C-alpha positions in Angstrom: 82.9 99.3 100.0 82.2 98.1 103.2 81.8 100.2 107.1 85.0 98.4 108.4 87.2 99.3 105.2 85.9 103.2 104.9 86.7 103.4 108.4 90.1 101.9 108.1 90.4 104.4 105.0 89.4 107.2 107.6 91.7 106.5 109.9 94.9 105.9 107.6 93.9 109.3 106.2 93.6 111.3 110.2 97.6 109.4 110.5 98.8 110.8 107.3 97.7 114.1 108.2 99.0 114.2 111.6 102.3 112.4 110.7 103.0 114.9 107.8 101.1 118.1 109.1 99.0 118.2 106.1 95.8 120.4 107.2 93.1 120.4 104.7 91.3 117.8 102.9 93.4 115.0 100.7 93.1 115.7 97.0 95.0 113.5 94.1 96.2 115.9 92.0 97.4 113.6 89.3 98.8 110.2 89.1 102.5 109.6 88.1 104.4 106.0 87.2 108.0 105.3 89.3 110.5 104.7 86.5 110.7 101.1 85.4 114.5 101.6 84.9 115.0 103.1 88.8 116.4 100.9 91.4 113.7 99.6 93.5 113.9 101.3 97.6 112.8 100.4 100.8 111.0 103.0 102.8 111.9 104.6 105.3 110.4 107.0 108.2 108.7 109.2 105.6 109.6 107.8 102.7 107.4 105.6 100.7 109.0 102.2 99.3 109.5 102.2 95.5 108.8 99.5 92.9 109.6 100.1 89.5 106.6 100.8 86.9 104.4 101.3 90.2 101.3 103.9 89.4 101.3 106.5 92.0 98.4 109.4 93.3 100.3 112.9 93.6 99.1 114.3 96.8 101.5 117.4 96.9 104.5 118.6 94.7 106.7 119.5 98.2 109.7 121.1 96.6 112.0 120.6 93.5 113.4 117.0 94.8 110.6 115.3 96.3 106.8 114.6 95.5 104.2 113.1 98.4 102.4 110.7 97.0 100.0 107.6 97.8 100.4 104.2 96.1 98.0 101.4 95.8 97.9 100.1 99.5 97.4 104.0 100.8 100.5 104.6 101.9 101.8 107.8 102.3 105.6 109.0 101.8 107.9 111.2 100.0 109.2 109.8 96.4 112.1 111.4 94.4 111.3 113.7 91.7 113.6 112.1 89.6 112.2 108.9 89.4 108.9 109.6 88.4 107.4 109.8 85.4 104.1 111.1 84.2 101.2 109.1 82.7 
């Protein structure tokens, strides 16, 4: 990984922590897959855009309805638990 890419990731992580008021280090708890039968959704203010079959890193189980996740482009957001499947 180049120095430029590393700094870009650090900046994205800081922005995530500020936007979601997340304190502490960012640890991946597990990985889950978006249900292939789910409808694809565009992201919103704090929601992550969903693509069928996409593998997401779970950062935090926030409540009964949502999970805080990160996708392969290092974008963060909430995802409904109803469309997530364990790997």
